[in-house]
VMD Tcl script that draws the C-alpha trace (Angstrom):
set ca {
  {202.45 164.46 91.94}
  {201.41 167.84 90.49}
  {197.96 166.40 89.82}
  {197.67 165.37 93.44}
  {198.51 168.82 94.77}
  {196.19 170.48 92.22}
  {193.28 168.26 93.28}
  {194.07 168.80 96.95}
  {194.09 172.56 96.52}
  {190.82 172.52 94.54}
  {189.06 170.37 97.15}
  {190.35 172.53 99.99}
  {189.13 175.71 98.30}
  {185.73 174.14 97.59}
  {185.38 173.08 101.22}
  {186.35 176.51 102.55}
  {183.99 178.33 100.19}
  {181.08 176.02 101.15}
  {181.78 176.63 104.83}
  {181.84 180.41 104.41}
  {178.63 180.36 102.33}
  {176.84 178.20 104.89}
  {178.05 180.24 107.86}
  {177.15 183.55 106.23}
  {173.69 182.26 105.23}
  {172.88 181.22 108.77}
  {174.55 184.07 110.59}
  {172.08 185.76 112.93}
  {170.88 189.11 111.61}
  {169.30 190.18 114.85}
  {170.74 190.13 118.30}
  {167.65 188.65 119.92}
  {166.18 185.44 118.55}
  {163.98 182.84 119.98}
  {165.65 179.80 121.52}
  {163.97 177.31 119.16}
  {165.01 179.10 116.01}
  {168.62 179.30 117.24}
  {168.67 175.55 117.90}
  {167.06 174.87 114.52}
  {169.54 177.15 112.78}
  {172.48 175.45 114.50}
  {171.20 172.03 113.44}
  {170.76 173.21 109.87}
  {174.27 174.66 109.83}
  {175.71 171.44 111.24}
  {173.86 169.29 108.68}
  {174.93 171.49 105.81}
  {178.53 171.58 106.98}
  {178.59 167.80 107.45}
  {177.07 167.20 104.00}
  {179.55 169.57 102.36}
  {182.43 168.06 104.25}
  {181.60 164.46 103.35}
  {181.07 165.38 99.70}
  {184.39 167.20 99.63}
  {186.24 164.36 101.40}
  {184.72 161.79 99.04}
  {185.91 163.83 96.08}
  {189.33 164.10 97.71}
  {189.54 160.34 98.25}
  {188.59 159.69 94.63}
  {191.15 162.24 93.46}
  {193.83 160.65 95.65}
  {193.19 157.18 94.24}
  {193.14 158.61 90.70}
  {196.38 160.50 91.31}
  {198.21 157.24 91.93}
  {198.85 157.63 95.66}
  {198.27 154.32 97.45}
  {195.08 154.04 99.44}
  {194.60 151.93 102.58}
  {193.25 148.96 100.58}
  {196.17 148.93 98.14}
  {198.69 149.34 100.98}
  {197.18 146.37 102.83}
  {197.27 144.25 99.68}
  {200.96 145.07 99.13}
  {202.15 143.54 102.42}
  {204.84 140.88 102.03}
  {203.81 137.29 102.45}
  {205.68 134.93 104.76}
  {207.25 131.81 103.35}
  {205.70 128.51 104.29}
  {209.06 126.67 104.13}
  {212.60 127.95 104.79}
  {214.77 128.64 101.77}
  {217.96 126.74 100.96}
  {220.09 129.74 101.93}
  {218.40 129.88 105.32}
  {218.94 126.15 105.85}
  {222.62 126.53 104.94}
  {223.12 129.45 107.34}
  {221.39 127.48 110.12}
  {223.70 124.52 109.50}
  {226.76 126.79 109.65}
  {225.45 128.41 112.84}
  {224.99 125.01 114.49}
  {228.50 123.92 113.48}
  {229.97 127.13 114.89}
  {228.04 126.75 118.12}
  {229.16 123.11 118.51}
  {232.81 124.11 117.95}
  {232.51 126.93 120.49}
  {231.00 124.60 123.08}
  {233.82 122.10 122.49}
  {236.45 124.83 122.97}
  {234.74 126.11 126.11}
  {234.55 122.60 127.56}
  {238.27 122.01 126.91}
  {239.22 125.36 128.48}
  {237.02 124.93 131.57}
  {238.36 121.38 132.10}
  {241.93 122.67 132.29}
  {240.87 125.63 134.45}
  {239.00 123.33 136.85}
  {242.03 121.04 137.04}
  {244.21 124.06 137.87}
  {241.95 125.27 140.67}
  {240.89 121.97 142.21}
  {243.53 119.30 141.61}
  {246.90 120.96 140.97}
  {248.98 121.03 144.15}
  {252.59 120.96 142.98}
  {254.58 123.55 141.12}
  {254.88 121.35 138.01}
  {251.10 120.75 137.85}
  {250.35 124.46 138.19}
  {252.87 125.43 135.48}
  {251.59 122.67 133.17}
  {247.96 123.77 133.60}
  {248.82 127.43 132.97}
  {250.78 126.47 129.84}
  {247.83 124.38 128.64}
  {245.54 127.36 129.17}
  {247.95 129.54 127.18}
  {248.03 126.97 124.35}
  {244.21 126.89 124.34}
  {244.08 130.69 124.05}
  {246.57 130.54 121.15}
  {244.68 127.75 119.42}
  {241.26 129.43 119.78}
  {242.54 132.88 118.86}
  {241.43 134.32 122.18}
  {239.19 133.37 125.06}
  {236.44 130.86 124.31}
  {232.97 132.28 123.81}
  {231.20 132.68 127.15}
  {234.34 132.98 129.29}
  {235.62 136.45 130.06}
  {239.22 137.34 130.77}
  {238.17 138.92 134.07}
  {236.43 135.71 135.19}
  {239.52 133.64 134.40}
  {241.75 136.10 136.30}
  {239.45 135.97 139.36}
  {239.56 132.18 139.41}
  {243.35 132.04 139.09}
  {243.89 134.77 141.70}
  {241.65 132.85 144.10}
  {243.99 129.88 143.66}
  {247.00 132.18 144.10}
  {245.56 133.56 147.36}
  {245.60 130.08 148.92}
  {249.32 130.49 149.50}
  {251.40 128.18 147.29}
  {252.43 130.23 144.23}
  {256.16 129.92 143.38}
  {257.99 132.15 140.88}
  {257.81 129.76 137.87}
  {254.04 129.56 138.36}
  {253.81 133.38 138.41}
  {255.85 133.54 135.20}
  {253.52 131.04 133.52}
  {250.51 133.05 134.75}
  {251.96 136.30 133.35}
  {252.63 134.54 130.01}
  {249.00 133.41 129.91}
  {247.75 136.90 130.71}
  {249.99 138.48 128.03}
  {248.79 135.92 125.49}
  {245.16 136.76 126.22}
  {245.89 140.48 125.82}
  {247.77 139.84 122.57}
  {244.95 137.74 121.14}
  {242.42 140.42 122.01}
  {244.37 143.14 120.19}
  {247.29 141.75 118.19}
  {249.82 144.37 117.16}
  {252.31 142.66 114.89}
  {253.70 145.77 113.24}
  {257.01 147.05 114.52}
  {257.16 150.78 115.16}
  {260.55 151.91 113.85}
  {260.26 155.30 115.54}
  {259.75 153.79 119.00}
  {262.88 153.56 121.17}
  {261.52 150.41 122.84}
}
mol new
graphics top color blue
foreach p $ca { graphics top sphere $p radius 0.5 }
foreach p [lrange $ca 0 end-1] q [lrange $ca 1 end] { graphics top cylinder $p $q radius 0.2 }
display resetview
C-alpha cells in the first residue's frame, strides 16, 4: 500500500510540475497580442497539457496495476458465476419450504371451515359453543393463529355473528376462552411471579 501512495504522489507532482512549466512558458509577456497568436498559443497550451496529462495518467494506471490494486479488467473477471443447477442443500430447503407451506394451508383450511360453520350454519347455543371450542382447540394445536388469518379478522367475524342477536352467556364464555387462548399463544407467560399479589 505504501508503494501505491508513493507512486500516486510522484505522478501527481510530475503532473503539477508539467502544468506549471507549460503555463509559464506560454504566459503572455505583453498585454496586447494579435488574435491569431493568442488562439495559436491557447491551442499549443491545450495540446501540451493534454499530452502531459495522458502520459501522467498512463504512468499512474501502470503503477496502480503494478502496486497490486485491482483494475477494472481484474474486477470484472472476479465476478461470481451463477450455478447452472441447484445444489443439494437448496433442493432440501425447497422441499422443507413446500412441506411447511402445505401444512400451513391445511391448518388454515381447517380453521376457516370451523369459522365458516360458526358464522353461517350454527343457530343453537350448543352449536355456537361447540364451534368456539373447536376454534380454541385449533389455536392450541397450531400454537397460535394459522398463517394468513389475523386475530383482528377472526374477532370481526365473530362479533358480526354476535351482533345478529342470539348470543347467550355460555357462548360468550366460550368466546372469551378462545380470545384468551389466542392471546396466550401469541405471548405465553408460563413463569409465576412470586412478588405479584395476583
